[in-house]
N, C-alpha and C positions, 0 to 999 in steps of 0.2 A: 505492501502500500505505501509505501515513503520510499520507495526505489533505494535502498540500502541493502547491502551485504546480510542474511542473517547474521550474528554473531553463533556460529558455531557452541562455543563455552556456555553459552546462555542455552540453549536448544537442552544438554546436557544434562545443566546442573536448573535449571528452572521448576525441580521439584523437588529440592533440597532445602532447609531451613537457611543458609547461609549462601548467599551471591557475591562473589567479588569479583567483578570486573576491572581491576587497575590498569589503567597503561593503556586500554584498548581503544582509542583514538576514535572512541564513539562519534565524539561531536554534536551540534545539535540536533541534525538531523535523527543519527542513530539516537538521541536520548529518548525524539520523541516514537522513535519506533519501538524501542523498549520499554518504555512509559504506558502504552496501549497494551501491551501483553503484560504489565505487572497489574495492573488497575484491578485483573481479576483474579489473581493469582492469591491463592491460599496460604501455602508451603512456604515463601520464603519470609521471615520474620527479621532477618538483617543484610544492608544491603550497600555495597561498597562500591560507590562508583570512580574512586578517586583517582586524579589526572588524566582527564578523556576529554579536555577543552570543552566542556559544557554551554561555556559562555552564558548570558541571560538568558536566552530561548530554551537551553537544554534543562537549565534550571526550572523553568516556567513548568514545562512540560513536567519534568521526575515533582514538583510541586502542586501540578493538579491529580498528578496520581494518586498520590500521599492524602490530599481530599478526600479521594474513592477508596483506597484501599486500607481495612480494619486492621490487616495483620501486623504491617511490617513498625516495628517499634526501634530499629537501630539504623542511622541514615549515615553514611559516610561521603561528603560533597566537596571532599579539601581538594584544594587544588586544581579550580576548574573555572576559575576569571568568572566569577558570577556578579559580581559587582551589581552596579545600583539596582538594576533589570533585575536579576536573579534573587537578591535582597529581600525585592520588594514583593515578589509573588511567596517566595518561602515563609516570609513572613504573615503572608494573607491565609498561607496553610495551616502556620502554627494556632490561626486563633478560632479556624475548626478543630483540628485536627485532636484526637481523644488516645491515639495508639502511640503516638512517638514518644519516645523518652529519652533518645539520647540522637545530637545531631553535630556531625562535625561540620565546621564553615571556616575552618583554617588557610591561610595561604588563598582566600579568592577576592584579593585586591578592594576590598569593602572597605569603602572611607566614610567621614563625617555624613554623607546623604543618605548612606543606607543607613546610620545606627539610628533615626527618630522610627523606622518601621521596623527595627529588629524592638525599640525600646515597649514600642505597641503590642506587639506580640509578647514579650514577656512579663506585659499588665496583665492580658488575658489569659495565656494558656498556664494550667496550673499541672499539668501533666508530666513534660519534660525534666528529665533531672539532671541531665548531663550534657551542657552545650560546649564547644568550642570555637572562639573565633579570634584562637591567635595569629600570627603570622600577617595579618589584616595592616591597615593605615587610618585607623579608629584613633584620632583624635583628642583634643581638648573640649570640643565640642559633643562627641559620642560619648566621651565620658560625663560629662553631665546628662546627660538623657538617658545612658545606659547605667547611672549610679542609683538616677529616681526610679527607673523600673525595678532595681536590683533590693531597694530597698522593699517594694510592695511584691514580691515573685512570691508565691505558698510553694513553690513545685519544687526549686533547682535543690539537688543537693552538692552538684564542682560544675564550679565555672572555670574557663581558660580563656583571661586575656593577656595572656604573654605576648610580646615580639609587635604592642603597638604603637602609638605615642601620647600614649592618658602622661597629661602634666598640667599644671597650674589648678584650676578652678577644676576640672574633670576631672584629676585624679582625687581631689580632696571630694568630690561629689561622689567617685566610686569606695571611696572609703568608709562616709558618710552611709552610703547605699549597706555597707556593709553592717556596719552599726545596729541598723537596723530589722535585718532579715534574721529569721529566728529559724532557718532550714538549712541554709548553706555550712556545706560540710568543709570542701575541698576550694579554697580561690587561688588562682594561679596568677599573679601580678607582674611577675621577672621579666626583663628583657622593656622597661616602659622609661619613667622621666616622674616619679613619682616627686623625687628630693623630701627634702627635707618638710615643706608643708603637706605633703603627702603622708608621709611616715608621719607627723605629728599628726592628724587624720586619722588614720590607721591604729595609732596609740589607745586613742579618745575611743573609736570604733570596741577593740579590744577590752576596754574596759567596760563596757555592757554587753557585749555579745561575747554569749556563753551556750555557743552550738558550734562554731566553727573548730575544725581540728586541725587544719592542713592550712599555712601560710606562706604562700612562697614569694620572696620581693628582693630576688636575685637582680643584681646589674638597676641599679633602681636610682644613682647620682646619691644614692641617700650616706650624710657625713655623718659626723659626730654628735652633731646639734639634731638631728632626725633619729638619731639610733638612741638616744638619749631622751626623746618624748616617747619614742615607742615601747621603750621599756619599763614604761610611767602604766601602759596598756598590759603590761606583762606582770607588773608587779599584782595586778587585780583578778587576771583572767583565770579561768579553771578549767576549761577545757582544749585549750590547742595543745598538741602533740608532736608536730614536726613545724617547726619555721623557718623558713630560707633566706639566709642575710647573704648569699653569697658573692665576692666582687663589686660591693659597695666601699666606697673610700672613708667606713666609719673609724677605721685605726684600731690600734690595740683598743686606747680609752672606751671606743664604742662598743665593743664587744668585752669590756669588763662592765661596762654599766649593766649591760643587755646581761650577765653572769647573776648581777649582783640585787637585780628585776627579782629574776627567777629564786634567787635562794631568799628572798624575801616574802615569797608565796609561800608559804605555807600549802597550799592546794594548789599547786603546780602541780600539772602532769606529763610536762614537756618530758616527747622521747626520744625526740631528733633535733639538732643545732646546726646551724650548716654556716660557717664560718670559712668558707673555703676560697683562696685565694687575698687571704687578709692576714699579713704580716701579725703576730703574736708576739710580747715579751712572754717574762719569766711570770710575773705576778698575774696574767691571766690560765698560765699552767696552774699554778696554786690554788685559785680562784676556781679549777675547774673541778680541783680534786676535793674541794667543799660543797660543791654543788652536785656531785655524781656522788658525793657519800649519804646527801638529804635524796637524790634521786638515783637510786640502783639503776635501772634500767637506761638512763640519759646518755645517746653517743652525742659526742662536741665534735665536730667535724672544722679542722683550720687545719692554717699556711704555718708551719714556725720554723727552727732549725731540729734539725735530726736529732738532738736531743732532746727537744721538748716533746717530739712525739715517741720518743721510745720509753720520755717519764709517766705518760700518757695509756700509753699502748694496752695496758689491761684492763681498760675503760672503753677502748673502739676510737681517742681520738683518734 
């Protein structure tokens, strides 16, 4: 019907529960043909169409299918250049779909123009639990609208916003959204530009959020000042188990400040503290031992001299 060669792999696996068609060069026409076949398919629950040059038209075709198909719960559309048109179609789908649990839209050239549609979808969809928007071009305006949506969302458990351009007020808005959300368990904000103002807002969020278990803020231009503000949140938080701070210029004193905050929190449950690629000194290593005596399961990753690593090798540093 669509004038494209049938994908033999699909013909062989259309009755499987998982269909993986990565790197098949489907393009928009192939996506439309596939979408038609998937509309009435009742076997496939996981669909991976990563890197197929779907573009906006192909993504729109898949979105239309997901409005009709009530079986597919996990979709990977990463690396497909879906852009604004695809984001609009997928957001409209999310406002109607009640089956989809996981959606990967990483590496899709999503800009601030796409963010408002995505935010509207997050405000209305309460079924999706995992959303990946990493490796896109979402900037400060995106942070402001997505942050407000995250505050209201009641379904997401894991959100990946890494490798974008969140900074300034956008970063602060995302942090405030975290503070208001009572469902999110994992948040990845690494490789953005949160800076000290964003870190301070995250610190405030950690004071009131007692649901989040995993937070990644590596490579976010956070310096000593920001680390100390973030530490104020750790002093009160009771649920965070993993904190990634790698590749931030917080220096030895920033690492020490965070450790002191953890030590001062008798309800802390941290299991992993990642200070990778941050050079630390002897006072930090001594404090590590004291904190790990309080939290025996805590693993602290850091970069120091070989002597420092040997000192704490038994604790997994």
